[in-house]
C-alpha positions in Angstrom: 0.2 -0.2 0.1 1.2 3.5 -0.5 -0.1 7.2 0.1 -0.1 9.2 -3.0 1.3 12.7 -3.0 -2.4 14.1 -3.1 -3.3 11.9 0.1 -0.4 13.5 2.0 -1.1 17.1 0.9 -4.6 16.8 1.8 -3.9 15.1 5.0 -1.8 18.0 5.9 -4.3 20.4 5.0 -7.0 18.7 6.9 -4.7 18.4 10.0 -4.2 22.1 9.9 -8.0 22.9 9.2 -9.3 20.2 11.8 -11.2 17.0 11.3 -12.9 15.9 8.2 -16.3 15.7 10.1 -16.7 18.3 13.1 -19.7 17.3 15.3 -20.2 14.4 17.6 -23.9 13.4 16.5 -24.7 9.9 15.7 -24.3 9.5 11.8 -25.3 7.3 9.0 -22.6 5.9 6.7 -24.2 4.6 3.5 -22.3 2.0 1.6 -23.4 1.5 -2.1 -21.8 -1.4 -4.1 -22.5 -3.7 -6.9 -23.9 -7.0 -6.6 -21.7 -10.1 -6.7 -21.9 -10.4 -10.3 -18.5 -11.9 -10.8 -15.7 -13.3 -8.5 -13.9 -10.1 -7.7 -17.3 -8.5 -6.9 -18.2 -11.3 -4.7 -15.1 -10.9 -2.7 -15.7 -7.2 -2.4 -19.3 -8.0 -1.1 -17.9 -10.5 1.4 -15.3 -7.7 2.7 -17.9 -4.9 2.7 -20.1 -7.0 4.8 -17.5 -8.2 7.1 -16.2 -4.6 7.8 -19.7 -3.0 8.2 -20.4 -5.9 11.0 -17.2 -5.3 12.6 -17.2 -1.5 12.5 -20.8 -1.4 14.1 -19.1 -2.9 17.1 -16.3 -0.6 17.3 -18.2 2.7 16.6 -21.4 2.7 18.6 -21.9 6.3 17.4 -22.3 5.3 13.7 -25.0 3.5 11.9 -24.4 1.8 8.5 -26.6 1.0 5.6 -25.3 -1.4 3.0 -26.9 -1.7 -0.4 -26.1 -3.9 -3.4 -27.1 -3.3 -7.0 -27.4 -5.6 -10.0 -27.3 -2.7 -12.3 -26.7 1.3 -12.6 -30.1 2.3 -12.5 -30.7 0.1 -9.2 -27.6 1.6 -7.7 -28.8 5.3 -8.3 -32.2 4.3 -6.7 -30.2 2.8 -3.7 -28.3 6.1 -3.3 -31.2 8.3 -3.5 -33.1 6.2 -1.1 -30.3 6.4 1.5 -30.3 10.4 1.2 -34.0 10.6 1.4 -34.8 8.0 4.0 -31.6 7.5 6.2 -30.2 11.2 6.1 -26.7 9.8 5.2 -23.6 11.9 6.5 -21.1 9.9 4.3 -21.6 7.7 1.3 -18.9 5.1 0.4 -19.9 4.2 -3.1 -18.3 1.8 -5.6 -19.9 2.9 -9.0 -21.4 0.0 -11.0 -20.4 2.2 -14.2 -18.8 5.5 -14.3 -21.0 7.7 -16.3 -24.5 6.7 -15.0 -23.5 7.1 -11.3 -21.7 10.4 -11.8 -24.6 12.8 -11.8 -26.5 11.1 -8.8 -23.1 11.1 -6.8 -22.3 14.5 -7.6 -25.8 15.8 -6.3 -24.9 13.8 -3.0 -21.7 15.5 -2.9 -23.1 19.1 -3.4 -25.6 18.5 -0.6 -23.0 18.4 1.8 -22.5 14.6 2.3 -19.1 13.2 2.4 -18.3 11.1 -0.6 -15.9 8.2 -0.7 -15.4 6.6 -4.2 -13.9 3.2 -4.6 -12.1 1.6 -7.5 -14.3 2.8 -10.4 -13.7 6.3 -10.6 -16.6 8.9 -11.7 -16.5 10.6 -15.0 -15.9 14.1 -13.6 -12.6 14.6 -11.6 -12.8 16.1 -7.9 -16.5 15.1 -6.9 -15.2 12.7 -4.2 -13.6 13.7 -0.8 -11.8 10.4 -0.7 -10.8 8.1 -3.5 -9.7 4.4 -2.6 -8.5 2.2 -5.4 -5.9 -0.1 -6.8 -3.2 1.3 -8.9 -5.0 0.8 -12.3 -2.3 2.4 -14.5 0.1 0.2 -12.6 -2.1 -2.9 -13.1 -2.1 -2.1 -17.1 1.8 -1.4 -17.0 2.9 -4.6 -14.9 0.6 -6.6 -17.2 2.1 -5.1 -20.3 5.6 -5.3 -19.1 5.0 -9.1 -18.4 3.9 -9.6 -22.0 7.0 -8.1 -23.3 9.1 -10.1 -21.1 7.3 -13.2 -22.2 7.3 -12.4 -25.9 10.9 -10.7 -26.5 10.2 -11.3 -30.5 6.8 -9.8 -30.4 3.4 -11.8 -31.5 -0.2 -11.5 -31.9 -2.4 -11.2 -28.8 -6.0 -10.3 -28.2 -7.3 -8.3 -25.3 -10.5 -8.4 -23.1 -11.6 -5.2 -21.7 -13.6 -5.0 -18.5 -16.9 -2.9 -17.9 -16.8 0.4 -19.6 -15.3 2.7 -16.5 -12.5 5.1 -16.0 -10.3 2.3 -14.3 -10.6 0.2 -17.4 -9.5 2.9 -19.8 -6.5 3.6 -17.4 -5.6 -0.2 -17.4 -5.9 -0.4 -21.0 -4.1 2.8 -21.9 -1.0 1.9 -19.7 -1.0 -1.6 -21.2 -1.1 -0.4 -24.6 1.8 2.1 -23.6 3.9 -0.7 -22.1 4.0 -3.0 -25.4 4.3 -0.1 -27.6 7.2 -0.7 -30.1 7.8 -4.2 -28.6 6.5 -6.0 -31.8 3.4 -7.3 -30.0 0.4 -6.7 -32.1 -3.1 -6.4 -30.8 -5.3 -8.1 -33.2 -8.7 -7.6 -31.3 -10.2 -5.7 -28.3 -13.6 -6.1 -26.9 -15.3 -5.8 -23.4 -15.7 -8.9 -21.6 -17.4 -7.1 -18.8 -15.3 -8.8 -16.0 -17.7 -11.7 -16.5 -16.6 -15.2 -17.5 -19.7 -15.9 -19.5 -19.4 -12.8 -21.4 -15.7 -13.4 -21.9 -16.5 -16.8 -23.1 -18.7 -15.6 -26.0 -15.9 -12.8 -26.7 -13.2 -15.4 -26.8 -15.2 -17.6 -29.2 -15.7 -14.8 -31.5 -11.9 -13.9 -31.4 -10.9 -17.6 -32.1 -13.3 -17.8 -35.1 -11.9 -14.6 -36.6 -8.1 -15.2 -36.1 -6.4 -18.6 -36.9 -3.4 -17.7 -35.0 -3.1 -16.0 -31.4 -0.1 -16.2 -29.5 -1.5 -14.9 -26.1 -4.4 -13.3 -24.3 -4.7 -10.4 -21.9 -7.7 -11.0 -20.1 -7.1 -8.3 -17.6 -9.2 -10.3 -15.0 -9.3 -13.5 -13.5 -13.2 -14.2 -14.2 -12.7 -13.2 -17.6 -9.6 -15.3 -18.0 -11.7 -18.5 -16.8 -14.2 -17.8 -19.6 -11.2 -17.4 -22.1 -9.7 -20.7 -21.1 -13.1 -22.4 -21.4 -13.4 -21.0 -24.9 -9.9 -22.2 -25.9 -10.5 -25.8 -24.6 -13.8 -26.0 -26.3 -12.4 -24.9 -29.7 -9.3 -27.4 -29.1 -6.8 -24.5 -30.0 -3.2 -24.9 -29.2 -1.7 -22.0 -30.7 -2.2 -19.8 -27.5 0.9 -19.8 -25.3 -0.8 -18.3 -22.2 -3.5 -16.1 -20.8 -2.7 -13.3 -18.3 -5.6 -12.6 -16.0 -5.6 -10.6 -12.8 -6.9 -9.5 -9.4 -5.6 -12.5 -7.6 -8.4 -15.1 -7.6 -7.2 -17.9 -5.5 -7.9 -20.7 -8.0 -5.7 -18.8 -10.6 -2.9 -18.1 -7.8 -3.0 -21.8 -7.2 -2.5 -22.6 -10.8 0.4 -20.3 -11.1 2.0 -21.6 -8.1 1.7 -25.3 -9.5 3.4 -24.1 -12.6 0.4 -24.2 -15.1 2.0 -23.0 -18.3 -1.3 -21.3 -19.4 -1.5 -19.4 -16.1 2.1 -18.5 -15.6 1.5 -15.1 -13.8 -1.1 -12.8 -12.3 -1.4 -9.2 -11.3 -2.8 -8.3 -7.7 -5.9 -6.0 -7.4 -7.6 -6.8 -4.0 -11.3 -6.5 -3.4 -10.6 -6.2 0.1 -9.9 -2.3 -1.0 -13.8 -1.8 0.1 -12.7 -2.4 3.6 -10.2 0.2 3.6 -12.6 2.8 2.1 -15.3 2.1 4.7 -12.7 1.9 7.6 -11.2 5.4 6.6 -14.4 7.0 6.3 -15.3 5.8 9.7 -12.2 7.2 10.9 -12.9 10.4 9.6 -16.5 10.7 11.0 -15.2 9.7 14.7 -11.9 11.5 15.2 -9.5 14.3 13.9 -7.5 11.9 11.8 -7.2 13.4 8.0 -8.8 11.0 5.5 -9.1 13.2 2.4 -7.4 12.7 -0.7 -6.3 9.7 -2.7 -5.2 6.3 -1.4 -3.7 3.8 -3.8 -3.3 0.3 -3.4 -0.1 -1.0 -5.8 -0.3 -3.8 -8.1 2.3 -6.7 -8.0 3.3 -9.3 -10.5 2.6 -12.8 -9.0 4.7 -15.7 -10.5 5.2 -19.2 -9.5 8.1 -18.0 -7.4 6.1 -15.9 -4.9 2.6 -17.0 -5.7 2.0 -18.6 -2.2 2.4 -15.2 -0.7 -0.7 -14.2 -2.5 -2.7 -17.5 -1.9 -5.5 -17.2 0.9 -7.1 -20.3 0.8 -10.1 -19.3 3.2 -11.0 -16.1 0.8 -14.4 -16.2 -1.0 -12.2 -15.0 -4.2 
């Protein structure tokens, strides 16, 4: 984990100016997250519920309301309901998608409610008071650097993107920058929506269009599972490896065991939602500065260090 310069600067400013939240009244913290539509989201839901339950015992002066949404419209409704019926003092939100969540979250912020945005940033910068996320540019860069290291003579790859969000843009932009001038050619790129079924379908299309593919950047472990299933179903043996990401325990185990198709992974922990909720609670109950950006770095996982990232009791 690391503090960005923005976080440090904001922390110093807040330390001089006083606590992020001033009075001692009982306050309601709204937590709005996507439902467990894929593995990473399932892990994120687990950590959100565990953190809310734990913090309710630690902070009797706080009430928490947690909602999960299956689509952007439902999430907008959840947030509006929190404001109207629970009079929330703070909102911790992981947007289902960036664009549709930006106006309602902006309205919440403009009403004076503290806003913590997690993972998938909003489409307009500066709305949130606190941003907690993995290093998405770092995620793409580490992935691209690994591709280059494994394909020194270049080659043809396909890329699966996630849900259309700012973090997906950051990952892809950094990945493409990392492979620039390496001789690696991107044959095709489509959104797999961080979903294994969608990615299975996308990969089937790639396989039908391209008679030779050297490697796949799936950019997510759920998508990698869908990709691997499509490769197996097609009986293709031209693909050397698939690079996913986020550290799903099944994929980490395969890397640890030396699976040639899953030789590496890139971390992006779903437990960052716990960091976001806890920092928000600290700001509500103390003089500790919490505004700014909190960025959790991405690490390359290989067979040599995989067991350092293997958590058998994790839901993800």
